[in-house]
C-alpha positions in Angstrom: 1.7 -21.3 9.1 -1.1 -21.9 10.9 -1.7 -23.2 14.8 1.1 -25.0 15.7 0.2 -28.6 15.3 1.6 -29.9 18.2 -0.5 -27.2 20.3 -3.7 -28.1 18.9 -2.8 -32.1 19.9 -3.4 -30.5 23.6 -5.9 -28.0 23.3 -8.5 -30.2 24.9 -5.7 -30.2 28.3 -5.6 -26.0 27.8 -9.5 -25.8 28.0 -9.4 -27.8 31.1 -6.6 -25.4 32.5 -8.8 -22.4 31.4 -12.2 -23.9 33.0 -10.4 -24.8 36.5 -8.8 -21.1 36.2 -12.1 -20.1 35.6 -13.5 -21.5 38.6 -11.3 -20.4 41.0 -11.1 -16.6 40.2 -8.7 -14.8 43.1 -8.2 -10.4 43.1 -5.5 -8.1 42.5 -2.0 -9.6 44.6 -4.1 -12.3 46.4 -3.5 -15.1 44.0 -1.8 -17.9 45.8 -4.5 -20.7 44.6 -4.0 -19.5 41.2 -0.5 -19.2 40.9 -0.1 -22.3 43.6 -2.2 -24.5 39.8 0.9 -22.4 37.5 3.5 -24.0 39.1 2.1 -27.6 39.2 1.5 -26.9 35.4 5.1 -25.7 35.0 6.8 -28.7 36.6 5.1 -31.1 34.7 6.1 -29.0 31.8 9.4 -29.3 32.5 10.6 -25.8 32.7 14.1 -25.6 33.9 13.6 -22.9 36.9 10.4 -21.5 38.8 10.8 -18.6 40.4 8.4 -17.7 43.2 6.8 -14.9 45.4 7.4 -12.2 42.7 5.2 -9.2 43.3 4.0 -11.5 46.1 2.0 -14.0 44.0 4.1 -13.4 40.7 5.8 -16.3 38.8 9.0 -16.1 36.5 9.6 -19.4 35.1 12.2 -20.2 32.7 12.9 -22.2 29.4 16.3 -22.5 28.3 16.5 -23.1 24.2 19.9 -24.5 23.0 23.0 -22.3 22.6 24.0 -19.4 24.1 21.5 -15.6 23.0 19.2 -13.6 24.8 16.3 -13.7 26.9 12.3 -12.9 25.3 9.7 -12.3 28.1 5.9 -13.4 27.4 3.7 -11.9 29.9 0.3 -13.4 31.4 -2.0 -11.0 34.3 -3.6 -13.9 36.3 -6.4 -11.9 38.7 -9.9 -11.8 38.4 -12.3 -9.5 39.0 -15.1 -8.7 41.7 -18.3 -9.1 40.5 -21.0 -11.9 40.5 -20.7 -14.0 37.6 -24.1 -14.8 35.5 -23.0 -17.0 32.8 -24.7 -20.3 33.9 -21.7 -22.7 33.0 -21.1 -25.7 34.3 -17.5 -24.3 35.1 -18.8 -21.1 36.2 -17.1 -19.4 39.1 -17.8 -21.0 43.0 -15.9 -17.6 44.5 -19.3 -15.3 45.4 -18.6 -12.0 44.6 -15.5 -12.7 42.4 -14.8 -14.1 37.9 -13.1 -13.9 35.4 -15.1 -11.1 33.3 -11.6 -10.0 32.0 -10.1 -13.3 30.3 -7.3 -13.4 32.7 -7.6 -17.2 32.8 -7.3 -17.5 29.0 -4.4 -15.6 28.8 -2.4 -17.9 31.7 -3.8 -20.8 29.4 -2.2 -19.6 26.2 1.3 -18.8 27.9 0.9 -22.1 29.6 0.0 -23.9 26.5 3.4 -22.0 24.8 5.2 -22.8 27.5 4.5 -26.8 27.2 6.0 -26.4 23.7 8.7 -24.7 23.9 10.4 -27.0 26.7 9.6 -30.0 24.5 10.6 -28.7 21.2 13.3 -25.9 22.5 13.4 -24.7 18.2 15.5 -21.3 19.8 18.3 -20.1 21.5 19.2 -17.8 24.4 16.1 -18.4 27.0 12.3 -17.5 27.6 11.2 -15.8 30.5 7.5 -16.8 31.2 5.9 -13.5 33.5 2.6 -14.7 35.1 1.6 -11.4 36.9 -0.8 -10.1 39.6 -2.8 -7.3 39.7 -3.7 -5.9 36.9 -6.9 -5.3 37.4 -6.2 -3.2 40.6 -2.8 -2.2 42.3 -0.4 -2.6 39.6 1.4 -5.8 39.5 3.1 -4.8 36.5 4.9 -2.1 38.1 6.0 -4.0 41.1 7.4 -7.0 39.1 9.4 -4.4 37.4 10.2 -2.2 40.7 11.4 -6.0 42.1 13.8 -6.0 38.8 12.2 -8.8 36.6 14.1 -7.5 34.0 17.0 -7.0 34.9 17.3 -10.4 37.4 16.3 -12.5 34.1 18.1 -10.5 31.9 14.9 -9.7 30.1 15.9 -7.8 26.7 12.2 -7.7 24.6 9.0 -8.7 26.0 5.3 -8.7 25.1 1.7 -9.5 25.8 -1.3 -10.6 24.6 -5.5 -8.9 25.4 -8.3 -11.3 24.1 -10.4 -9.0 22.4 -14.5 -10.3 22.6 -16.5 -9.2 19.3 -13.8 -8.8 17.5 -13.4 -11.0 14.5 -12.1 -14.5 15.7 -8.4 -14.9 15.4 -7.9 -11.3 14.4 -4.6 -9.7 15.3 -4.4 -5.5 16.2 -1.8 -3.5 17.4 -0.4 -0.4 16.9 2.8 0.8 16.1 3.2 3.4 19.3 0.5 4.3 21.8 -1.8 1.4 21.7 -3.9 2.0 25.7 -4.1 5.0 27.2 -2.7 6.3 30.6 -5.5 6.4 33.2 -5.3 8.7 36.2 -8.3 9.1 39.1 -9.3 12.1 40.8 -11.7 12.2 44.5 -12.7 15.3 45.3 -14.1 16.3 49.0 -16.4 19.3 49.1 -16.7 20.8 52.8 -19.7 23.7 53.5 -22.2 24.3 56.2 -24.5 22.2 56.5 -28.5 23.3 57.6 -32.2 23.4 56.7 -32.7 23.2 53.1 -35.3 26.4 53.8 -32.9 28.5 55.0 -29.6 28.4 52.3 -28.9 32.2 52.8 -27.6 30.0 56.5 -25.4 27.4 54.7 -22.6 27.3 52.3 -23.9 24.7 49.6 -21.5 22.2 48.5 -24.6 20.4 46.2 -24.6 23.8 44.6 -20.6 23.4 44.3 -20.3 19.9 43.2 -23.2 20.6 40.2 -20.5 23.9 39.2 -17.4 21.9 39.0 -18.8 18.8 37.2 -19.9 20.9 34.4 -16.7 23.5 34.8 -14.9 20.7 34.4 -16.2 18.9 31.4 -14.6 22.6 29.7 -11.1 20.3 29.7 -11.4 18.5 26.1 -12.6 20.5 24.0 -11.2 24.1 24.9 -7.7 23.2 26.3 -6.6 20.0 24.9 -5.8 20.2 21.1 -8.0 18.0 18.8 -5.8 15.5 17.5 -4.6 14.8 20.8 -7.2 12.2 22.2 -8.5 12.3 25.8 -11.1 11.5 28.4 -12.3 13.1 31.6 -15.6 11.1 32.8 -17.1 11.7 36.2 -18.3 8.7 37.6 -19.4 9.4 40.7 -21.3 12.3 42.8 -22.5 11.5 46.2 -23.8 14.3 48.6 -26.8 14.4 50.6 -29.1 12.3 53.4 -32.3 13.7 52.8 -34.8 16.3 50.6 -35.0 19.3 53.3 -31.1 19.1 54.6 -29.0 21.1 52.9 -25.2 18.3 53.5 -22.1 19.3 54.8 -20.1 17.5 52.7 -19.8 15.9 49.1 -17.5 14.0 46.8 -17.3 13.4 43.4 -14.5 11.2 41.3 -13.1 11.2 37.5 -11.4 8.8 35.5 -8.4 10.9 33.4 -7.4 9.0 30.5 -4.8 10.6 27.7 -1.9 8.9 25.7 0.8 11.2 25.6 2.7 12.7 29.2 1.9 16.6 28.3 -1.9 16.4 27.4 -1.3 14.0 30.7 0.2 17.2 32.9 -1.9 19.6 31.1 -5.1 17.7 32.2 -4.0 17.1 35.5 -3.4 21.3 35.9 -6.3 22.0 34.4 -8.6 19.5 36.6 -7.2 21.7 40.2 -7.3 24.9 38.7 -11.0 24.5 37.9 -11.6 22.4 41.2 -9.9 24.8 43.7 -10.9 28.0 41.5 -14.6 27.4 41.7 -14.3 25.8 45.6 -13.2 29.9 46.3 -16.3 31.2 44.4 -18.6 28.9 46.1 -17.0 29.7 49.5 -16.1 26.0 50.2 -13.0 23.9 51.4 -11.9 21.0 48.2 -9.4 18.2 49.1 -8.1 16.2 45.8 -6.7 13.3 46.0 -5.3 12.7 42.3 -4.2 9.1 42.1 -1.5 9.1 39.3 -2.5 5.7 37.3 -1.3 3.5 34.9 1.1 4.9 32.2 0.0 5.0 28.1 0.8 1.2 26.8 3.3 2.3 24.2 4.8 -0.6 21.8 8.1 -0.2 20.2 7.4 0.1 16.0 9.8 -2.3 15.4 8.7 -5.2 17.9 5.1 -4.4 17.1 6.3 -4.9 13.2 7.8 -8.1 13.9 5.1 -9.3 15.9 2.4 -9.1 13.0 4.5 -11.1 11.0 4.5 -13.9 13.5 0.6 -13.4 14.0 0.4 -13.6 10.3 2.5 -16.8 10.0 -0.4 -18.8 12.8 -3.8 -16.1 10.9 -2.7 -15.2 7.9 -2.5 -11.4 6.8 -5.7 -11.0 6.0 -5.9 -11.3 9.7 -3.5 -9.0 10.8 -4.2 -5.4 11.3 -1.2 -3.4 12.9 -2.5 -0.2 12.6 -5.4 -0.9 14.3 -7.8 2.0 15.9 -5.8 3.1 19.7 -8.3 2.6 22.9 -9.3 5.0 26.0 -8.1 1.5 28.2 -5.1 1.1 30.1 -2.6 -1.9 31.6 -0.1 -2.4 33.3 1.6 -4.0 30.3 2.7 0.0 30.0 5.6 -1.0 32.8 7.0 -3.3 30.9 7.1 -1.4 27.8 8.6 1.2 29.8 11.7 -0.9 30.6 12.3 -3.6 27.5 11.6 -2.9 23.8 8.3 -4.7 23.3 5.0 -5.2 22.1 1.3 -5.7 23.3 -1.5 -6.8 21.2 -5.2 -8.4 21.0 -6.8 -11.2 19.5 -10.0 -10.9 18.6 -12.5 -14.2 19.8 -15.7 -13.7 18.1 -19.3 -12.3 19.5 -19.4 -13.0 23.3 -20.4 -10.4 26.0 -17.5 -7.6 26.8 -14.6 -7.3 28.9 -16.1 -6.8 32.8 -19.2 -7.7 31.7 -21.4 -10.4 34.4 -22.0 -12.7 31.5 -18.0 -12.3 30.4 -16.0 -16.2 29.3 -13.5 -16.8 27.6 -13.4 -18.5 24.4 -11.4 -21.6 25.2 -10.9 -22.2 21.0 -8.6 -18.6 20.7 -6.1 -20.0 23.3 -4.3 -22.3 20.9 -3.9 -19.7 18.5 -2.3 -17.3 21.1 -0.2 -20.3 22.5 0.8 -20.4 18.9 1.8 -17.3 18.6 3.8 -16.9 21.8 5.7 -20.2 20.9 6.7 -19.5 17.0 7.2 -15.3 18.5 10.4 -17.2 20.7 11.0 -19.1 17.3 11.1 -16.1 15.0 13.0 -13.9 17.8 16.0 -16.2 18.8 16.6 -18.8 16.5 19.1 -22.0 16.4 22.1 -21.4 14.5 
């Protein structure tokens, strides 16, 4: 079964939705106009219930099927990024310094397209919970929705999500039966020494030398403390210190992003990071303060749900375009909190050649929206068939 004919019939309408969203990006939890636009579309579509104000601007909409049954959750993130768009598209962002550079406008469109079909046809039992989530990029809106009781309140029994994937063959679905995306933690380290004249370093306690030593030593964590088959990344991404060529500064700071897939490896990385920073601080005579931000956990699919999702994807695009054992990646996703709360799966959908995610020239491929919407729709019909 290819893209559902009914969904294909309103592909142009979906394109209009997506481009409107693209022109009006909002960040983090402040997705007020985005949420209002979604609510208006949901009313037009004719869903049965609309619940707003979840995780500030999140929405849960309910579509009832025919007859009793469980509730399946389908999730789309809504927030944009603080990036100045350079696509030059006629529908480019109208908000300076903000753009949909990760395709969440496309994710919302796919879920709205599925909602329109499901509300029209209702060829399923039980209920569908449409989860429109803010703050995936910054703030962990997925975690907040779970903490606010979405899964229990709406009796969600399983949950699924899609992320677009530029430069993956168009229409290809990728996922894994276990960990698909990494956990992400961020460490900020603030060093204090004793500043002074660059000509008299013996009178100073130099934080520049200390930060260099720490950063070099941190690079030993992966090759010397982590088992070679346990993928992990520790990348120092910022170093800030100093104001002039002849002044030894009083302070320095650096930060790092820390990623892996296993909880025990995650704990080891934190332990070794602290040991190295604290040990080098003592050796160099500086004081160190570490702010270690414990971020999103790894996105871990449930094997049975991932296999089922691949079966459904194959109905839509063909078996040759479905890879259920793809390579996992070091990016992160707060859909991980939903998968910790309920069984489910997360998949990538290839959108063909184009600028990468989080790039100022990125643009979602509108031709992919009917594919994602058809996948969501068939997922519901297959998971909760009519009696």
